[in-house]
N, C-alpha and C positions, 0 to 999 in steps of 0.2 A: 403603493409604488408598486411596480412591477420589477418580478425577479431578475435578474441579470444570469445567464448563462456562469458558472464557478468558472467556467477556462477562461473566461473575458477577464474576471475579475484576477487571477492569479497572472492571468498576462501584463496586466498593467501593473500588480505587483512585483514584478519581473523587471518591471521597467526601471523602475524606482529604488530596487535595490530589497525588497520587502523580503526574496526568497532567502536571504542571509540571515533574517532574525527568523525567520519561520524552521531554518536550518540549527538555530543555537536551540530556539523553544521545542523542538523535538528529540535534540540530541539524548538524551538520558534515557526518553522511552525507548527511541529505535538502539540505542545500546544495548538494550536488554533483550530486542528482538533479534538483532545480529547474534547475539550470546546464545539464544536456543537454536538458530540456525547452525553456528558453528559448533554447538554440542553433537546434533544430526549429523553433520560431516564428520566429524571425530569417531561417531559411534560406526559409519560405515568406511573410513576410510577410503571414499570414494570421491572422484573429481566428481564435480556438481557445474548445474547450470542454475542459473535466476533471473528474474527478471523484477525489475522494480516498477509497481504500477503507481504514476501520480509520480512521475522521478521528481518534479520539480527541476532544480539547476544538477541533479544529475548525482549529488555529494554521498546518498546511499549505494549508488551503482556503483561509487569510486570504492567504497567501502568493499562490497563485494567483490570488486575485483583484483582487490589486496590482498586476499585469502590464497595461500599456495595451491590448494585444492579448486581454485576458481577455473574452469576452463573455456566458458564463457557468459557473459552477463549484460543484460538492455536493459533500458531505460523507455516508458514509457509516459507522454504526458498530451494532454488537450490543449495546455497553452502556450502558444507559439513561440513568445520570447524567452518562457524557461526553456524550451527544448533550442533557442539559438543561442541560451547562453549555456548550459551542458555540451554543447556542442565546441563551443569557443572555448571549454576550458579543458575538455577532453575531446580531440578529435579522432582517437583511437576506436572509440566505443557507438555501437548501435544505439542512437539515440531517437525514438520515431514520436511524430507528432500522430496523434489517432484521438478521436474519439470512443467513448466506449459507453454500451456494451458493443457496437456495431463491429470491434476492429477484432481480427483473430489473428494471432500471428502465426508465423510459418512454420514453428517449430513447438516442443512441449519443453515445459521447465522441471529441474526439482525442485526450484524454492520461487514460491511466489511470495514476494513483499511489498506490502504496501503501507502509508501512513496518510491517514487524512485524506481519504478518498471514495470510500465506500460510500458512504452514508448522504453524498451529492447527487449519487443516481436515484430516478425515481421509484426503482423497484432494485434495491441494492440486493434482494434474495436471489433473482435472476442472474447476477453476475456472479455470484459466489457459484451456480451451479454451471455456468460459463467456466469458470476458473477449473471445475472439477473436472467437468468432462472433456474439455476444448483447450486445457492451459495447462496441465499437472502433468508431467511422467507419472506411471506406477508409482506407488511407494512416496510420490512427492509430496511438500508440505506447504500448505499457505500459511502467511503469518501476516497477522493484520491488525494495525492498531488504529482505532476511530477514539476521538476527546468529545465527540458531540455524541449523547446518547439518553436516554429518559433518568437515570439514575444521578449523573451530573448536571443537575440544576444549573449551573452557571453557564451552561452549554445552550440552555433552552430558547436564550434572545438572540444566538446568533443569528439565524436564520433573517430577521429584522435588523440587526447591526449591519450583518455584510452586505445583507440586499441579495442573498441567494437563497434556493431551495434547498433545504437538508431533510432527509427521510430520519425521522426520530423513532429508535425502536429502545425497547427495555434490553437488559444483558439476558434476560430470558427467552425473550423474541428473538433474539441474535444466537443464541444456542440454538433453539428451534430451526432457524435458518441454516446455519451449518448442517445439522445432521440432516435435513431435509435435503441440501443439495449432495448429500453422498458421503459427506467424509466420517471418516473414521478416528478415535485418540483426539477428540476436541477438547479443548481445555483453553481454561480463560484466566488472567489473572489482571490486576493493577498496575501498570509500570508507570514509571518516570520518578520513582526516588519517592520520599518522605511523604511531598505534597502531592504527588503525581496522579493523575486522573486517566491516564491512557488506558480503555479498555483493549487488551489486546486478545485475540484469539488465533488461537492456529487449528489446525485439522489436517489428516493425512488422507490421500487418494489410496484407498486399498489395493493391491495387486488386481488385475482381472483375469 
């Protein structure tokens, strides 16, 4: 069976309210990812900008915005219904409908947050390089969570079950991809609590 674009699948999911289930399912992992961001913010005591890539209905963007030192946050998604829903919930925030890797933002950010986006790309390694070179400010961090990877055996059936392309990588391959993209201080852990499976990678862009 031919694979559908992931953005089409998520568009349909938003129409039937599945985005709310995704939010609940990812909440524990995203909480850890945001806690990492908050720690970096507190260490610098500076205001920050952030983007959520694959923002869905914008729930993480709204969490980013709620931090007292957040001066700007935006969300990007390729599913039209997701962006429509995000704008309906929060009209005061920049939610952008865009397909990656072709889209490039007009500004750079201190933090890139992304949950369950990267592996839908045919060449996610290239997107990491774009994030590093064109999306992040110096000393900025990318904080990215993925549930589909080689060591998470339950996820290996997802491409056929959902009917979309997924790029399967091992943790070691992801580690190398982050380093090849130019990131420093690369770390990873499994997030989501005792039964969590989210592989979270973080990396920092050095000062040029």
